[in-house]
C-alpha positions as CSV (number, residue, x, y, z in Angstrom):
1,M,-11.1,-7.0,20.6
2,I,-8.3,-4.6,18.8
3,S,-4.6,-5.4,19.8
4,A,-2.7,-3.8,16.6
5,Y,-3.6,-1.6,13.4
6,L,-1.7,-2.6,10.4
7,F,-1.8,0.4,7.6
8,D,-0.4,0.0,3.7
9,L,1.9,2.9,2.4
10,D,0.8,3.7,-1.1
11,G,-2.6,5.1,-1.8
12,T,-3.5,4.9,2.0
13,L,-1.0,7.0,4.1
14,I,0.7,8.5,0.9
15,E,-0.5,8.9,-2.7
16,T,2.5,7.9,-5.3
17,E,1.4,4.7,-7.1
18,S,0.1,7.0,-9.8
19,L,3.7,9.0,-10.1
20,W,5.3,5.3,-10.2
21,T,3.1,4.7,-12.6
22,T,4.2,7.1,-15.0
23,A,7.6,6.6,-14.3
24,V,7.3,3.2,-14.8
25,H,5.5,3.7,-18.4
26,Q,7.8,6.2,-19.4
27,W,10.4,4.0,-19.0
28,I,8.8,1.2,-21.3
29,R,7.8,3.4,-23.7
30,E,11.6,4.1,-23.6
31,Q,12.5,0.7,-24.9
32,G,10.3,0.9,-27.5
33,K,7.5,-1.2,-26.3
34,E,3.8,0.3,-27.2
35,I,1.5,0.0,-23.8
36,D,-1.3,1.9,-23.0
37,Y,-0.9,3.8,-19.5
38,A,-4.3,2.1,-17.8
39,T,-2.8,-1.1,-18.0
40,V,0.7,-0.5,-16.5
41,N,-1.3,1.2,-13.7
42,A,-3.2,-2.3,-13.0
43,W,0.4,-3.4,-12.7
44,V,1.8,-1.1,-10.1
45,L,-1.4,-0.7,-7.8
46,G,-1.2,-2.1,-4.8
47,R,1.4,-5.0,-5.4
48,S,5.0,-5.7,-4.5
49,W,8.0,-4.1,-6.8
50,P,9.3,-7.8,-7.5
51,S,5.8,-8.7,-8.7
52,I,6.1,-5.5,-11.0
53,C,9.2,-6.4,-12.3
54,E,8.1,-10.1,-13.1
55,T,4.6,-8.9,-15.2
56,I,7.1,-6.4,-17.2
57,F,9.7,-9.1,-17.8
58,D,6.5,-11.8,-18.5
59,R,5.4,-9.2,-20.9
60,W,8.9,-8.9,-22.5
61,P,11.4,-11.5,-22.2
62,D,13.8,-9.2,-24.2
63,L,13.6,-6.5,-21.6
64,T,17.0,-7.5,-19.7
65,T,17.5,-4.9,-17.0
66,D,18.1,-6.1,-13.7
67,P,15.4,-5.2,-11.4
68,R,17.8,-3.1,-9.3
69,D,18.6,-1.5,-12.0
70,L,15.3,-0.9,-13.1
71,A,14.4,0.3,-9.5
72,I,17.0,3.0,-9.7
73,I,16.2,4.2,-13.4
74,T,12.4,4.2,-12.3
75,R,13.0,5.8,-9.1
76,R,15.1,8.9,-11.2
77,L,12.2,9.7,-13.3
78,Y,9.7,9.3,-10.3
79,F,11.5,12.2,-8.3
80,K,11.4,14.1,-11.6
81,V,7.4,13.9,-11.5
82,R,7.3,14.3,-7.5
83,A,8.9,17.1,-7.8
84,S,6.1,19.3,-6.9
85,A,3.5,17.1,-5.8
86,D,2.4,16.6,-1.9
87,I,2.2,13.1,-1.7
88,R,0.8,12.9,2.1
89,I,-2.9,12.2,2.5
90,P,-3.3,14.2,5.9
91,S,-6.5,12.5,7.2
92,S,-5.4,9.1,6.9
93,I,-1.9,10.2,8.6
94,A,-4.0,11.7,11.4
95,L,-5.8,8.7,12.4
96,L,-2.6,6.5,12.1
97,R,-1.1,9.4,15.2
98,T,-4.1,9.2,16.9
99,L,-4.9,5.1,16.9
100,S,-0.5,4.6,17.8
101,A,-1.6,6.7,21.1
102,T,-2.9,3.9,22.3
103,T,-2.9,0.8,20.3
104,P,0.6,-0.6,18.1
105,C,0.6,0.3,14.7
106,A,2.8,-0.8,11.7
107,I,3.4,-0.6,8.0
108,V,2.8,-3.0,5.8
109,S,3.8,-2.3,2.3
110,G,5.1,-3.5,-1.1
111,S,7.3,-0.5,-1.6
112,T,10.9,-1.2,-1.1
113,R,12.4,-0.2,3.2
114,D,14.2,2.8,1.3
115,D,11.0,4.1,-0.1
116,I,9.0,3.1,2.8
117,A,11.8,4.9,5.6
118,E,11.7,8.0,2.9
119,A,7.7,8.4,3.4
120,I,7.7,8.3,7.1
121,D,10.4,10.8,7.6
122,I,8.0,12.9,4.9
123,M,5.0,11.7,7.3
124,E,7.0,12.6,10.3
125,V,5.5,9.4,11.8
126,A,8.3,7.7,13.1
127,D,7.4,7.4,17.0
128,C,3.9,6.4,16.0
129,L,5.1,3.0,14.5
130,R,6.7,-0.2,16.3
131,F,8.3,-1.0,12.9
132,Y,7.6,-1.0,9.2
133,L,7.7,-4.2,6.8
134,G,8.7,-3.9,3.2
135,C,9.2,-6.0,0.2
136,E,12.3,-7.3,1.2
137,D,11.0,-8.6,4.5
138,Y,8.6,-10.8,3.3
139,P,8.7,-13.9,0.4
140,R,5.4,-13.3,-1.4
141,G,3.7,-9.8,-2.3
142,K,0.2,-9.3,-1.9
143,P,-2.5,-10.4,-2.6
144,D,-0.2,-13.2,-0.2
145,P,-1.1,-13.0,3.2
146,A,2.8,-13.3,4.5
147,G,3.4,-9.6,5.4
148,F,0.5,-9.3,7.4
149,L,1.3,-12.3,9.1
150,M,4.6,-11.6,9.7
151,A,3.5,-8.0,10.8
152,A,1.1,-9.7,13.6
153,Q,3.7,-12.7,14.7
154,R,6.4,-9.7,15.2
155,L,3.9,-7.6,17.5
156,R,2.5,-10.7,19.2
157,V,-1.2,-10.4,18.8
158,P,-3.4,-13.1,16.9
159,P,-4.3,-12.1,13.3
160,E,-7.8,-12.0,13.8
161,Q,-7.2,-9.1,16.9
162,C,-5.5,-7.3,13.8
163,V,-7.2,-4.6,11.8
164,V,-5.6,-3.5,8.6
165,F,-6.1,-0.2,6.5
166,E,-6.1,-0.7,2.5
167,D,-6.7,0.9,-0.4
168,S,-6.2,-2.0,-3.1
169,A,-8.0,-5.2,-4.1
170,P,-4.6,-6.9,-3.8
171,G,-3.7,-5.9,-0.2
172,I,-7.4,-6.1,0.7
173,L,-7.3,-9.3,-0.2
174,A,-4.2,-10.1,1.7
175,A,-5.4,-9.3,4.6
176,R,-9.1,-11.3,4.5
177,R,-6.5,-14.3,4.1
178,A,-4.6,-13.5,7.3
179,G,-7.7,-13.5,8.8
180,M,-7.8,-9.8,9.7
181,K,-10.7,-6.9,9.8
182,V,-10.4,-4.6,6.3
183,V,-10.8,-1.3,6.4
184,A,-10.6,-0.1,2.8
185,L,-9.9,3.4,1.8
186,A,-11.8,4.5,-1.5
187,R,-10.7,7.6,-2.0
188,P,-12.9,9.6,-4.8
189,G,-11.2,10.1,-7.6
190,A,-8.8,7.1,-7.2
191,V,-8.7,4.0,-9.6
192,P,-11.8,1.9,-8.7
193,Q,-11.2,-1.7,-6.7
194,D,-12.7,-4.4,-5.8
195,T,-13.8,-4.0,-2.2
196,S,-16.1,-6.9,-1.6
197,H,-13.7,-8.6,0.8
198,A,-13.4,-5.2,3.4
199,D,-15.5,-5.6,6.4
200,L,-15.5,-1.3,6.4
201,V,-15.7,0.7,3.2
202,L,-14.9,4.6,3.7
203,P,-14.1,7.5,1.4
204,D,-11.8,9.2,3.9
205,L,-10.3,7.4,7.3
206,A,-10.9,10.5,9.3
207,P,-14.5,9.4,10.4
208,F,-13.1,5.8,11.4
209,T,-13.5,4.7,14.7
210,P,-13.2,0.8,16.1
211,A,-17.3,1.4,17.0
212,M,-17.4,1.5,12.8
213,L,-16.4,-2.5,12.8
214,E,-18.7,-3.6,15.2
215,N,-21.8,-1.5,13.2
216,G,-20.4,-2.7,9.9
217,R,-20.4,0.9,8.3
218,S,-19.4,1.3,4.7
219,A,-19.4,4.3,2.5
220,S,-22.6,3.7,1.0
221,T,-24.2,3.6,4.6
222,P,-23.0,6.5,6.3
């Protein structure tokens, strides 16, 4: 029985993590620090903003920028990069609309609430969501299951009756640790992730049906 669907945001409904990686990478280099793009991408992908900041400041203790100020700075850089980009993933958004017509849906993201709210406006899906949770709402980011467990509690459904849509290894692991079913989105061209903990792996969410979880279908077994 499926009583709720929980969607990750970045990499699942929208694609901005590569843009955020570019913004964070640019800021780090502006501070006179040398780091390759791939390493920064690993720091950003699927992780909450506090976790990203913690990683940066652990690497360079001499960087004393307040995380709130860093969020403002990188946000400005991000908007410059995003100016000409369409960040929506249409098939994922279409699935959210379809599922929300019959089953409660929510977003559980490591992004800030302001960024989630903006993304919801861009996707025009406010009417599809019971609520959304950002990094300010729960104490520990993915791969900790806190966010997903909080969402299940708010929806008043058992974790085992929730299905999570995720694209990152930390998010997939968080959902699994919460005792939920996990559908991994492995889009062509995206940075490869460990999807071994997912119940189902798809290159696109368009064909998803609940029956696929019962059959255990994956991207490799169409």
